[in-house]
C-alpha positions as CSV (number, residue, x, y, z in Angstrom):
1,H,117.2,90.7,70.7
2,P,115.1,93.8,69.9
3,A,114.6,95.9,73.1
4,N,110.9,94.7,73.5
5,T,111.4,91.0,72.7
6,L,112.7,88.5,75.2
7,S,113.8,84.9,74.9
8,L,112.7,82.1,77.3
9,H,116.1,82.5,79.0
10,D,116.1,86.3,79.7
11,A,112.6,87.1,81.0
12,L,113.4,86.8,84.7
13,P,115.9,89.7,85.1
14,I,113.4,92.3,84.1
15,L,111.6,94.1,87.0
16,Y,108.0,95.1,86.0
17,T,105.9,97.6,87.9
18,L,102.2,97.8,87.4
19,A,100.4,101.1,87.6
20,M,96.6,101.4,88.2
21,G,94.9,100.0,85.2
22,A,98.1,99.1,83.5
23,I,98.7,96.4,80.9
24,V,102.2,94.9,80.6
25,T,102.9,92.9,77.4
26,A,106.1,90.9,77.4
27,S,107.0,89.6,73.9
28,I,108.9,86.3,74.4
29,A,110.4,84.6,71.3
30,G,109.7,80.9,71.4
31,F,106.9,81.1,74.0
32,D,104.0,78.7,73.2
33,P,101.3,78.0,75.8
34,A,101.2,74.4,74.6
35,T,104.8,73.8,75.7
36,C,105.5,76.7,78.1
37,T,104.3,78.3,81.3
38,A,104.7,81.7,82.9
39,V,104.6,82.6,86.6
40,I,104.3,86.0,88.2
41,L,106.9,86.4,91.0
42,P,106.1,89.3,93.3
43,T,109.3,91.0,94.5
44,Q,107.9,92.3,97.8
45,A,105.5,90.8,100.4
46,A,101.9,92.2,100.3
47,A,101.8,95.5,102.0
48,N,98.1,95.1,103.1
49,N,94.9,93.2,102.3
50,Y,93.8,95.7,99.6
51,C,93.7,95.1,95.9
52,Y,96.9,97.2,95.4
53,S,98.9,94.3,96.8
54,A,96.8,91.6,95.0
55,M,98.2,89.3,92.3
56,P,97.4,90.7,88.8
57,F,95.6,89.0,86.0
58,M,97.8,87.1,83.5
59,S,97.0,85.7,80.1
60,V,99.3,83.9,77.7
61,G,99.4,83.5,73.9
62,V,101.9,82.4,71.3
63,G,104.9,84.7,71.7
64,S,103.6,86.8,74.6
65,V,102.6,87.1,78.2
66,V,100.1,89.8,79.1
67,V,99.8,91.0,82.7
68,Q,96.9,93.4,83.7
69,S,96.5,95.1,87.0
70,K,92.9,93.7,87.2
71,H,90.7,91.2,85.4
72,P,89.4,92.8,82.2
73,N,85.8,92.1,83.2
74,E,86.2,93.5,86.7
75,P,84.4,96.9,87.1
76,G,86.1,100.0,88.3
77,A,89.6,101.4,87.9
78,I,91.3,100.0,91.0
79,G,93.8,97.1,90.6
80,S,97.2,95.7,91.5
81,T,100.2,98.0,91.7
82,I,102.8,95.4,92.5
83,Q,106.4,95.0,91.3
84,F,107.1,91.5,89.8
85,R,109.3,89.4,87.6
86,L,108.2,86.8,85.1
87,L,109.5,83.3,85.3
88,V,109.0,81.6,81.9
89,M,109.7,77.9,81.4
90,R,109.4,75.4,78.7
91,F,108.1,72.1,80.0
92,R,107.9,70.0,76.9
93,N,109.8,70.0,73.5
């Protein structure tokens, strides 16, 4: 695979780290929202009740999963800074 393209089978081993205001785009060959799903798996327990430990915003599209530290319509620059892995699964052929 090219360095920035994953398959449905190799997305989980990558450890992603969000920075404030960051957008992480994972290109995943064969990913289709009609037949696949993606789940954010935090690698550490929440450190506190603040937004830095919150689950980030995720959107999916054909061939990609996009994770943002906060919802795009949310005001301000503060958002999640968690480390996570993506679990990507095909649920129907």
